[in-house]
C-alpha positions as a LaTeX table, in Angstrom:
\begin{tabular}{lrrr}
\hline
Residue & $x$ (\AA) & $y$ (\AA) & $z$ (\AA) \\
\hline
Unk1 & $-3.18$ & 11.73 & $-2.79$ \\
Unk2 & $-0.94$ & 9.23 & $-4.49$ \\
Unk3 & 2.79 & 9.92 & $-5.47$ \\
Unk4 & 3.67 & 8.59 & $-8.83$ \\
Unk5 & 6.06 & 6.21 & $-9.07$ \\
Unk6 & 8.90 & 8.81 & $-10.56$ \\
Unk7 & 7.34 & 11.22 & $-7.08$ \\
Unk8 & 7.91 & 8.11 & $-4.98$ \\
Unk9 & 11.26 & 7.26 & $-6.25$ \\
Unk10 & 12.68 & 11.06 & $-6.10$ \\
Unk11 & 11.45 & 11.29 & $-2.24$ \\
Unk12 & 13.17 & 8.05 & $-1.53$ \\
Unk13 & 16.23 & 8.94 & $-2.73$ \\
Unk14 & 16.68 & 12.29 & $-0.76$ \\
Unk15 & 15.89 & 10.68 & 2.20 \\
Unk16 & 19.16 & 10.57 & 4.69 \\
Unk17 & 19.43 & 6.93 & 5.44 \\
Unk18 & 18.94 & 7.57 & 8.94 \\
Unk19 & 15.30 & 8.52 & 8.42 \\
Unk20 & 15.12 & 5.79 & 5.24 \\
Unk21 & 16.41 & 2.49 & 7.02 \\
Unk22 & 13.94 & 2.70 & 10.09 \\
Unk23 & 10.76 & 2.86 & 8.03 \\
Unk24 & 11.88 & $-0.12$ & 6.36 \\
Unk25 & 10.56 & $-2.42$ & 8.86 \\
Unk26 & 7.51 & $-0.31$ & 9.41 \\
Unk27 & 6.36 & 2.18 & 6.86 \\
Unk28 & 4.80 & 4.95 & 7.91 \\
Unk29 & 2.91 & 8.39 & 6.77 \\
Unk30 & 3.38 & 9.81 & 3.60 \\
Unk31 & 7.03 & 8.22 & 3.40 \\
Unk32 & 6.15 & 5.56 & 4.37 \\
Unk33 & 3.77 & 4.89 & 1.07 \\
Unk34 & 7.16 & 6.22 & $-0.84$ \\
Unk35 & 9.00 & 3.52 & 0.85 \\
Unk36 & 6.73 & 0.74 & 0.18 \\
Unk37 & 6.46 & 1.39 & $-3.47$ \\
Unk38 & 9.92 & 1.46 & $-3.62$ \\
Unk39 & 10.26 & $-1.79$ & $-1.78$ \\
Unk40 & 7.68 & $-3.17$ & $-4.28$ \\
Unk41 & 9.90 & $-2.56$ & $-7.44$ \\
Unk42 & 12.87 & $-3.37$ & $-5.90$ \\
Unk43 & 11.96 & $-7.08$ & $-4.62$ \\
Unk44 & 9.75 & $-7.65$ & $-7.31$ \\
Unk45 & 12.25 & $-10.50$ & $-8.78$ \\
Unk46 & 12.49 & $-12.13$ & $-5.47$ \\
Unk47 & 8.99 & $-11.93$ & $-4.59$ \\
Unk48 & 8.52 & $-13.49$ & $-7.82$ \\
Unk49 & 10.92 & $-16.67$ & $-7.16$ \\
Unk50 & 10.03 & $-16.89$ & $-3.67$ \\
Unk51 & 6.26 & $-17.19$ & $-4.98$ \\
Unk52 & 7.20 & $-19.40$ & $-7.88$ \\
Unk53 & 8.84 & $-21.81$ & $-4.91$ \\
Unk54 & 5.34 & $-21.71$ & $-2.80$ \\
Unk55 & 3.85 & $-23.15$ & $-6.21$ \\
Unk56 & 0.12 & $-22.20$ & $-4.90$ \\
Unk57 & $-2.28$ & $-24.57$ & $-6.08$ \\
Unk58 & $-6.08$ & $-23.98$ & $-7.09$ \\
Unk59 & $-8.29$ & $-23.21$ & $-3.94$ \\
Unk60 & $-5.72$ & $-22.70$ & $-1.32$ \\
Unk61 & $-5.36$ & $-20.36$ & 1.53 \\
Unk62 & $-2.34$ & $-18.75$ & 1.18 \\
Unk63 & $-0.48$ & $-16.54$ & 4.51 \\
Unk64 & 1.45 & $-13.59$ & 3.64 \\
Unk65 & 3.33 & $-12.18$ & 6.92 \\
Unk66 & 4.81 & $-8.48$ & 6.28 \\
Unk67 & 3.17 & $-8.16$ & 2.73 \\
Unk68 & 4.06 & $-4.93$ & 2.47 \\
Unk69 & 1.72 & $-2.85$ & $-0.53$ \\
Unk70 & 0.45 & $-6.05$ & $-1.90$ \\
Unk71 & 1.48 & $-4.77$ & $-5.01$ \\
Unk72 & 1.68 & $-8.19$ & $-6.06$ \\
Unk73 & $-1.50$ & $-9.92$ & $-4.77$ \\
Unk74 & $-3.12$ & $-9.64$ & $-8.27$ \\
Unk75 & $-0.23$ & $-11.96$ & $-9.97$ \\
Unk76 & $-0.49$ & $-14.18$ & $-7.31$ \\
Unk77 & $-3.92$ & $-14.35$ & $-7.54$ \\
Unk78 & $-3.53$ & $-15.42$ & $-11.24$ \\
Unk79 & $-0.85$ & $-18.29$ & $-10.40$ \\
Unk80 & $-4.17$ & $-20.95$ & $-9.62$ \\
Unk81 & $-8.04$ & $-20.84$ & $-9.73$ \\
Unk82 & $-9.97$ & $-20.19$ & $-6.21$ \\
Unk83 & $-6.69$ & $-19.11$ & $-4.28$ \\
Unk84 & $-7.88$ & $-17.25$ & $-0.77$ \\
Unk85 & $-4.85$ & $-14.96$ & $-0.08$ \\
Unk86 & $-4.61$ & $-13.45$ & 3.72 \\
Unk87 & $-2.09$ & $-11.04$ & 4.26 \\
Unk88 & $-0.78$ & $-9.31$ & 7.61 \\
Unk89 & 1.72 & $-6.19$ & 8.02 \\
Unk90 & 3.04 & $-4.16$ & 11.52 \\
Unk91 & 2.18 & $-1.21$ & 9.14 \\
Unk92 & $-1.00$ & 0.37 & 8.87 \\
Unk93 & 0.17 & 2.33 & 5.98 \\
Unk94 & 1.02 & $-0.56$ & 4.49 \\
Unk95 & $-2.53$ & $-2.46$ & 5.13 \\
Unk96 & $-4.37$ & 0.61 & 3.83 \\
Unk97 & $-2.29$ & 0.92 & 0.38 \\
Unk98 & $-3.05$ & $-2.45$ & 0.19 \\
Unk99 & $-6.45$ & $-2.35$ & 0.63 \\
Unk100 & $-6.36$ & 0.21 & $-1.46$ \\
Unk101 & $-4.96$ & $-1.58$ & $-4.44$ \\
Unk102 & $-6.74$ & $-4.62$ & $-3.94$ \\
Unk103 & $-10.11$ & $-2.79$ & $-3.33$ \\
Unk104 & $-12.13$ & $-5.39$ & $-5.46$ \\
Unk105 & $-10.56$ & $-8.66$ & $-4.57$ \\
Unk106 & $-11.11$ & $-7.49$ & $-0.83$ \\
Unk107 & $-14.76$ & $-6.63$ & $-1.71$ \\
Unk108 & $-15.20$ & $-10.33$ & $-3.35$ \\
Unk109 & $-13.73$ & $-12.32$ & $-0.46$ \\
Unk110 & $-10.57$ & $-13.13$ & $-1.78$ \\
Unk111 & $-8.25$ & $-11.06$ & $-0.34$ \\
Unk112 & $-7.89$ & $-10.58$ & 3.52 \\
Unk113 & $-5.79$ & $-8.08$ & 5.19 \\
Unk114 & $-5.13$ & $-7.44$ & 8.34 \\
Unk115 & $-2.67$ & $-5.11$ & 10.67 \\
Unk116 & $-0.96$ & $-7.59$ & 12.92 \\
Unk117 & 2.54 & $-9.27$ & 14.34 \\
Unk118 & 4.08 & $-12.35$ & 13.62 \\
Unk119 & 3.78 & $-12.85$ & 17.05 \\
Unk120 & 0.00 & $-12.93$ & 17.58 \\
Unk121 & $-1.49$ & $-14.06$ & 14.14 \\
Unk122 & $-5.09$ & $-13.32$ & 14.81 \\
Unk123 & $-6.53$ & $-16.83$ & 12.93 \\
Unk124 & $-6.96$ & $-20.17$ & 14.51 \\
Unk125 & $-4.77$ & $-23.30$ & 14.07 \\
Unk126 & $-4.67$ & $-24.69$ & 10.72 \\
Unk127 & $-6.36$ & $-22.15$ & 9.00 \\
Unk128 & $-4.19$ & $-21.92$ & 5.50 \\
Unk129 & $-2.20$ & $-24.20$ & 3.50 \\
Unk130 & 0.54 & $-22.26$ & 2.84 \\
Unk131 & 2.60 & $-19.34$ & 4.19 \\
Unk132 & 5.12 & $-17.03$ & 2.98 \\
Unk133 & 7.17 & $-14.22$ & 4.24 \\
Unk134 & 9.96 & $-11.79$ & 2.74 \\
Unk135 & 12.28 & $-9.93$ & 3.26 \\
Unk136 & 10.67 & $-9.68$ & 7.21 \\
Unk137 & 12.35 & $-11.77$ & 8.88 \\
Unk138 & 14.67 & $-9.14$ & 10.14 \\
Unk139 & 12.24 & $-7.31$ & 11.86 \\
Unk140 & 11.31 & $-10.09$ & 14.45 \\
Unk141 & 11.63 & $-10.00$ & 18.05 \\
Unk142 & 12.24 & $-13.87$ & 18.19 \\
Unk143 & 13.03 & $-15.89$ & 14.98 \\
Unk144 & 11.47 & $-19.31$ & 16.61 \\
Unk145 & 8.69 & $-17.74$ & 18.31 \\
Unk146 & 8.05 & $-16.64$ & 14.96 \\
Unk147 & 8.07 & $-19.40$ & 13.16 \\
Unk148 & 6.47 & $-21.29$ & 15.69 \\
Unk149 & 2.86 & $-19.31$ & 15.14 \\
Unk150 & 3.20 & $-19.17$ & 11.96 \\
Unk151 & 3.60 & $-23.00$ & 12.46 \\
Unk152 & 0.18 & $-22.55$ & 14.69 \\
Unk153 & $-1.92$ & $-21.18$ & 11.51 \\
Unk154 & $-0.91$ & $-23.98$ & 9.12 \\
Unk155 & $-2.45$ & $-27.12$ & 8.57 \\
Unk156 & $-0.45$ & $-30.42$ & 9.09 \\
Unk157 & 1.42 & $-30.67$ & 6.11 \\
Unk158 & 0.91 & $-27.11$ & 5.07 \\
Unk159 & 4.06 & $-25.40$ & 3.39 \\
Unk160 & 6.15 & $-22.07$ & 4.72 \\
Unk161 & 8.37 & $-20.30$ & 2.24 \\
Unk162 & 11.01 & $-17.44$ & 3.85 \\
Unk163 & 13.61 & $-15.22$ & 1.73 \\
Unk164 & 16.01 & $-13.31$ & 3.33 \\
Unk165 & 19.23 & $-11.96$ & 2.38 \\
Unk166 & 22.10 & $-13.74$ & 3.34 \\
Unk167 & 24.92 & $-12.32$ & 5.72 \\
Unk168 & 27.41 & $-11.66$ & 3.06 \\
Unk169 & 24.98 & $-9.52$ & 0.96 \\
Unk170 & 23.56 & $-7.80$ & 4.31 \\
Unk171 & 27.58 & $-6.94$ & 4.93 \\
Unk172 & 27.65 & $-4.52$ & 2.27 \\
Unk173 & 24.43 & $-2.61$ & 3.18 \\
Unk174 & 23.90 & $-0.23$ & 6.49 \\
Unk175 & 21.42 & $-2.45$ & 7.98 \\
Unk176 & 22.54 & $-3.60$ & 11.38 \\
Unk177 & 22.54 & $-0.36$ & 13.05 \\
Unk178 & 18.93 & 0.37 & 12.08 \\
Unk179 & 17.64 & $-2.66$ & 14.05 \\
Unk180 & 17.48 & $-5.32$ & 11.11 \\
Unk181 & 18.68 & $-9.46$ & 12.80 \\
Unk182 & 19.96 & $-11.23$ & 9.52 \\
Unk183 & 20.29 & $-14.49$ & 9.69 \\
Unk184 & 22.90 & $-17.09$ & 8.57 \\
Unk185 & 21.30 & $-20.46$ & 6.29 \\
Unk186 & 21.73 & $-22.83$ & 9.59 \\
Unk187 & 20.16 & $-20.82$ & 11.96 \\
Unk188 & 17.14 & $-20.10$ & 9.47 \\
Unk189 & 16.97 & $-24.19$ & 9.50 \\
Unk190 & 17.60 & $-24.43$ & 13.21 \\
Unk191 & 14.60 & $-22.11$ & 13.94 \\
Unk192 & 12.29 & $-23.77$ & 11.32 \\
Unk193 & 12.92 & $-26.98$ & 12.82 \\
Unk194 & 12.58 & $-25.90$ & 16.40 \\
Unk195 & 9.62 & $-24.83$ & 15.29 \\
Unk196 & 7.77 & $-27.76$ & 14.13 \\
Unk197 & 8.73 & $-27.59$ & 10.59 \\
Unk198 & 11.25 & $-30.48$ & 8.80 \\
Unk199 & 12.34 & $-31.16$ & 5.03 \\
Unk200 & 13.70 & $-27.60$ & 5.29 \\
Unk201 & 15.30 & $-27.29$ & 1.99 \\
Unk202 & 17.65 & $-24.12$ & 1.63 \\
Unk203 & 19.06 & $-22.45$ & $-1.89$ \\
Unk204 & 20.68 & $-19.62$ & $-2.71$ \\
Unk205 & 19.02 & $-17.32$ & $-5.16$ \\
Unk206 & 20.79 & $-13.71$ & $-6.87$ \\
Unk207 & 18.46 & $-11.79$ & $-8.14$ \\
Unk208 & 18.65 & $-10.24$ & $-11.89$ \\
Unk209 & 20.59 & $-7.05$ & $-12.45$ \\
Unk210 & 18.59 & $-4.04$ & $-11.90$ \\
Unk211 & 17.99 & $-0.95$ & $-14.42$ \\
Unk212 & 18.59 & 1.25 & $-13.28$ \\
Unk213 & 21.17 & $-0.55$ & $-11.63$ \\
Unk214 & 21.05 & $-0.52$ & $-7.68$ \\
Unk215 & 23.93 & 1.08 & $-5.33$ \\
Unk216 & 25.18 & $-2.50$ & $-4.08$ \\
Unk217 & 24.77 & $-4.30$ & $-7.21$ \\
Unk218 & 22.55 & $-7.62$ & $-7.63$ \\
Unk219 & 21.98 & $-8.74$ & $-3.71$ \\
Unk220 & 21.78 & $-12.89$ & $-2.45$ \\
Unk221 & 19.03 & $-14.09$ & $-0.86$ \\
Unk222 & 18.41 & $-17.69$ & 0.77 \\
Unk223 & 14.75 & $-19.14$ & 0.01 \\
Unk224 & 13.95 & $-21.52$ & 2.64 \\
Unk225 & 11.28 & $-24.16$ & 1.80 \\
Unk226 & 10.35 & $-25.84$ & 5.25 \\
Unk227 & 6.87 & $-28.23$ & 5.80 \\
Unk228 & 4.64 & $-28.05$ & 8.96 \\
Unk229 & 5.61 & $-31.40$ & 10.49 \\
\hline
\end{tabular}
């Protein structure tokens, strides 16, 4: 049984942060499904801004690392003809939800979804034209190593987009004690360069006010765009 958005919101709202926050990195079970729904809604603006920066073109092969429940995949596929979308996530719960929500695209071969870790992406070198990761680098055990693996599966000249909350915004939220590692702009830039990317550009993005408003107000993110050298 799939919870309605309102039921999912109520379930998440009533969770103690000691239960909720550890779920953000790898949602699991019934609570994980509700957390995935919450993340889909609360991150919609930054997801849209990130894919706008990625700028998908016709027939490109796109990899998303940490795609969550895949509620945004249909809108991504609408951005250009012939796109092939591949998503990986640590969470079997999220991959199951993404497959359910995108069953037609999976059946038609336009979408591939796998439970996998960024530290060992299960695809050959140069498999993708573009890659994107939104609010997932906090959970990577090694930022540079994860970016090196991402670079491996991108073709030369391919594009990577990273969206990650700024340290200033993260300081207002109870992240740190639950395994989040938040990187500043210089750390993101240096890790990209060390992993084999160049032309690294970083801009700041402030999400619009949500309705209803979030407890901590609008969040600020880095949007990183880098090219595979």
